[in-house]
N, C-alpha and C positions, 0 to 999 in steps of 0.2 A: 319238670317234677319233682321237686326236693323232697328228701330224706326225711320226710318228717313222723313216720311209723311210729315215733315215741311217743306223741303225745296218746296214742292209745291208751299208753301204760298210766299215763297223768290221771286217766279217770279211775284207774286200779288201785293207785296209790294215794287217791285224794280219799277213797273209801279204809284205806288202812291208817291216814293220818288227819283226817277231817274231823267230823262234826260234833258236837253238842246242841241238837236244834235249838235253836235260841228265836224263832218267831216270837212275835211280839203277838199274845194272845189275845182275840177281841175282849172286851169288857162283857162280864152279866148284864144282860139286860135287868132294869132294877122292878124290883118287887111292883104288882099294882099299887096304886096311892087308894086308901079307904074314901069314897067320896059319899056326899048326902045321895040318898035314895032319888030326892027331887033332880037331881041334874044325872045329865047323858052318861052312861059308862064310858071309859076312855077307850077308844079304839086298841085293840092289840098289837104289841109290837111287831115288827118286821121279823123273819124269821131270819137267824142270819149263820155263818157258818163258823165255828171256833175251832181253830186246832187242841188237839188236846197234845199234849207232849209229853214224853215219858223225862225225868229229869236224870240225869246223872248221881250217882252215890258220892257222897265229899269224898274227895280227893286232895293230894299234896298240890297246891297252888303250881301254873305253867308259868313258863321263863316268858318274860318280853317276848313282844313281835321280832323286833332287833336282834335278838337275842336266842333267839331258839334255834339253830341253823345243829347244833349239835345233838340235842334234845331230839327233832325231826328223824336226824339220819340212826341218833341208836333207838328210835323207836321202827323205822323201817326195816333196819336189821335185824330186832327182835320178830317182827313177824316174816320176814323174808325166810330168813334160818338159813343161809347162804352168802357167806363173805364173799365168795368170788361173783355175784349177784350184783354185787351192792357197789361195781364199778362202774354200775350204772349211773348212778344218782351223782349230780354235782352237788358240790357242799357249800354252795353260798345262796342265798337269800329264795330258800325252797318254796315257803310259804307263799309268797307272793309270786314266785312263779308255777306253783301249782294254779291257786287261785285265777292267774291271768292265763296260763293255758285253757282251764275247762271254761272261761266266759267266754274265748275265741274257737272253740269246736264248733259250736253251731253255726258260726260265721264262716265267709267264704275263703280266710285261711287265718295261719296261727304265728304267729312272730318268731321266728327262731329262739332270736335271743332272748324268748321268755322260757323257753322249754326247761323241765327243771332235771332231765335225763341226758345219756347221750345218744344220737340217732344211732341207726342199723348200721353195721360194719360193709364196706366196701361198694359198688356203684350201683346203679337201680339197673336189673338186667333186662333186655328186652333182645327178641328173636323177629327174623322175617327182612324182607328187602324194605327200603327206604319207605315205599308205596302200600306197604300192606306190613306196618310194626305192630309189634304184638308185645303184652308182660311177658316176659318167660317164664314159666314154671317154676324155673330154679330161683328165682327173686325171692320166694317165700322162705328159702334157706336163710335167707336173711336176717328173721325177724324171730328166730329160734328161741333167742335169748330173751325177748321181754316178753314172749307169749308163755317162754318157762317161769317168769317172776309173774307174771299173771295168773297162772295154774297153781303154782305155790305157796298162793294167801287163800288161808281160812275165812269164808265172808262174811261167818258171826263175828269171829275175832275182828275183823279189819273193822266191824261197823261196830262194835262194842269199844273201839279206842276211835271209832269216827265221833261217837257221842261222847267221850273225855275231851277232844282237842277242839273241837270244832270255834269257841271264841277267838283263836288266835287267825283262823280263816275266817273267820265273820269280819275282821279288824281289817284283814289284809284288802277283803271284798269291798270294803266302806271306803278304805284310802285308795283304792283304784277308782273308784267315782260311783259307787252307789251306796251313799248314806241312808236310804230308806228301801233297801232292798235285802235279801237274804240269800246265800250264796249257795245254803244246799237246796233253795228252788233252782238255781241255776244249774249244778251239779245234774239235779233229775233232767231237767231240759235236756244237758249235752249225754245223757245216759239215753236216754227216749231219743234223742236225735241219731244217736249214732248206731241203736239198735234196726232203726227204719231203714239202714243202709242194704240197699240190692244186694245181694247173692250172686254175685258173676262167677258161673262155672266154666262158663265158654271161654276163650281166647279173648281177652280186652283188648280191642285195638287201639293204639294211638297215633296223633300226629305231633309234629315238632314244629311250631311254626318258629322259634327262635330257640334259645339255648336248651329249654326245658319242655318236657313232653307233656302233652296234656290226653285226655280223652280224645277219642275221637267222635264218640256220641257227644251231640251239645247238652244232651239232658245228663246226661254222666258229669262232665265237665262242670257244670250250674250246683252242682251237690254239694253238702257244705265241707269245710274240712277236716271235719272229724269222718262222716262217710268217706272222702275222699282217702283217706289211710287207709280203711278197710277194706275196701274194694282193688287197694293195689297191694295189699298185704297176701292177697292168696282167699281161696275160698273157704281153705281147712283151718288157717291161721285167725279168720275171721269167725267161723262158728265157733270158735274157743275162749275168743274175747266175750264175743255177743254172751254166750253161755255165763262168763262168770261175770260180767253186767248185770245179766237178768237176776242172779243170786243177789250181788252188793244191793242192786234196787228193793229186791225182796225184804231183803232185813233191814233195810231202812225203812222202809213202809209199814213194818212192824212198831217201830218206836213213834210212830203219826198215825192219828186217824182224824177225821172231818166229823164231828158234832153240833146238828141241826139242834137250835134251841126253838121254840116255841114261847108262845105267851103264858104256858101251864108250868113252865120251868123259874 
């Protein structure tokens, strides 16, 4: 079982450094055309859903995506407010790595080479005999620094910057192979997926078919990469991360709503 708890922080960091909601709004239905009374009236237009987006105020121009690493590190440092915590973050291709990681969180695995942050220190800790191996309660302490980063972030400020910097993340997402999709949609999918991770309070049994550990329960092993990260980090840590994810999602939703249009509009 690889030490990939670090990508939990990515979802938090994405809230720090992501998004200005650039969803393409659907066009308003045209006003009904006046017709002579002898003609049958045109059928009413089908209701559609329009995403009403709050636009960001005017801001200085953003850097080019290829030149954005220093800008991103400075932005993260300003929100984390602790220089010692900045050692977690890699300094190259930050936006592209965050986008790739978020895209993979709901999938079966997250490639290590796309992680924008360092792994949890030390080896994955287990206890028990070879036939009755479980995750050690001491393993949760390895993730203390990553959880501290998550808890240090103000969700409201995080999303305010999210609104400011989204164009760079949208560009990276399109370059990843999604030219007609929106990065924020994928972010919300990743957050919801991780929030659905089961809370494992009892010792979690493991098997070791080869070098890496797997969950002994096939249903747990079939879970997404993001959910398995939370399940490995311990119930207490997972609860803190989930609480912060809920706050982030709530702040994101304050900037968007669905408006149903009917024939009277």
